[in-house]
N, C-alpha and C positions, 0 to 999 in steps of 0.2 A: 302381740306382747312379747313373745319369745324372741322375734327378730329384733325388736327394740332393745331388749336386754343384751343380746349378742352384739349389737351395734354399739351400745354404750360401753360394754366391756372391751371391745376392740379399740374404740376411741381412747379409752382410759389407758390401755397397754401402749398404744402409739404415743400418746402424750408422755407417759412415764418414761418410755425408752428415749424419746427425744430430750426430756429433761435430764436424764442421766448422761446422755452424750454431751449435751450442752455443758453440764457441770464439769465433767472430766475435761472437756476442751478448755473451759475457763480456768480450771485449776492448773493445768500444765502450761498456761500462758502467763502465770504468775512466777516471779523469781522464786527459786528454791530457798527456804529459810536458812540463814547462815547458822551453823552449829555454835553452841555456847562457847566451846573452847577452841574455836577455829583460829589458826595462826596463818595469816596470809604469807604467800611465798612470792617474792618479787621476780619479775622477769630478769633474766641474766644471773639468777641464783644457780649455784652448782647443785645438781640433783645426784645423790648417791644411793645406790642399792646394789650390794655385792651379789646378791642372788640373780638379778635380772640384767642390770645395765652393763655389768662387766663383760658380758658376751657380745656387746655391740659397741666396739671402740672405733671402727673405721668410718662409719656413716652415721648421719643423724637418726634419731629414734622417734617414732610416732607412737604414743601410747593411747589406745582407744579404751577409755573406761566404760564398762559395759555391765549392765545387770539384765539377765535374761527375763526377769519378771517385770521389768520397767517398760510400760508402753512406749515411752519416748525413745528408749534404746532400740525398740523394734522398728520405729519409724524410719530410722536412718541407716539401717543395715545396707540398703541398696546403694546409698550415697557413699558409705564407707568403703564398700567393695569397689566402687568406681575409683575412689581415691587410691586404693591399693593397686588397682590395674594401671593407673596413669603414673604413679610415682614409686611403685614397688621396687624398681631396679636402682633407685637412688636413695631410698629411705627404708630403714628397718621398721616394719610395722609389727606391733605387739598388742594383743588383746589382753586387757587387764580386767578380770571378772571380779566384781564386788557384789556379792550376794550372800544372804544367810543360808541359802540352800546349797547343797552339795552338787557339784557338776564335775564331769571329767573334761579333760582337754578335747577328747574326741566328740563328746556331745556338743560342745561349743563350736568346734570346727564344722560339725554337720549342720548345726543351726545356721551358720554363716555360709556353708558350702565353700569353704576356703581353707587353704592349708597355711596357717600362720601360727606362730608361737602363742600359746595361751598361758597366762600366769594368774595365780590366785593369791597374790600378795597385796593385802589391803594397806600395807604401810606405804606403798607407792602413792596412794591417794593423799595421805597427809604430807608426804615428802614433796609432792607437786602442788599442793593447795587445792585438791579436788574434793568437793563435797556433794556432788550430784552426778547422775548418769543421764544421758551419755555426755561425755566431755572429751575433748581432744586435747592432748598435751604433745607438744613438739619440742624436742631437745636437739640442740645442735651437736656436732660430732664430738664436742668436749663435754657433753651432757649438761649444758647450761640451758635454763628454761627460756625458750624463744616464744612460745605461745601456750596459753592455757585458756580454753574457753569453748564456746559453742561451735557446732558445725555450721549452722545456718539460722537465720531468724524465721525461716519457714519450717513448719513442723515436719514436712516431708522432704526437707532440704532441696527444694526445687527452684529457689531463688538464686540465680548466679550472682547477682549484685551483692548478696549477703552471704556468700559461700565462704565464711570466715576461715575455716580450716584449710580450704584450698588456697585462699589468699596467703595464709601463713606458710604453707608449703612452698608456694611460688616465691614468696619473699626470702625465705631461708635459702633456697637453692640459688637465688640471684644475689645473695649476701647483702640483702636489704636490711640495714639496721635502723631504719627510720619509719618502719611500718606503724601506722596508727589505727587502733581498733576502737570502736565506739562502745558505749556502755552495754548495748544489746549483745555485742560479741563476748564480753568479759563478765557479764552478770550471769550466774549459773541458773539455768532453767532445767526442768526435768524432774527426775526422782531423787530425793535425798538418799544419801547412803544408808544402808542398814545399820542397826545398833552395834553390830560387831566391828564396825570401822570407826574407831574412836580417835579423837584428836588430843 
């Protein structure tokens, strides 16, 4: 009788954990709800931010919108680091932390194990039209919005055919003004921004 109870209890735990995993997987495959007061920012728009962008006038800027508490942000850290390694000599990469919790630049750099500028300016999200994490924003050398969207359609960024951020980087560096991205690239998925990031 005792073995039966233990077996039933273990079966229940396994089913419960499986259900939680399935639910989380399903939730993060749905588009992030658009905030009520969201204002879309068109590609080609001039993005201004005196505190951050003025430091990067000579080269294009890649803004990585990141929330350390967001599971989706954690999934693509390896992919993001690979992009930095491949394009870091030609693009300025900046990590933009949008989180209700307090972090230091060093904590974020340690989390990534990477030495990049880290900013905590949530006004960049509304300036670029970002309302979820992780999101990639690519600005040309004049700070005009070239790309804002997802890194990949695959949760762990393993599908090269849908490596949207990488395609955008290549396109910008090749002066390609005719790049076309599908809805999967441009519809925000992941974690909505915390309440302290208002539109």
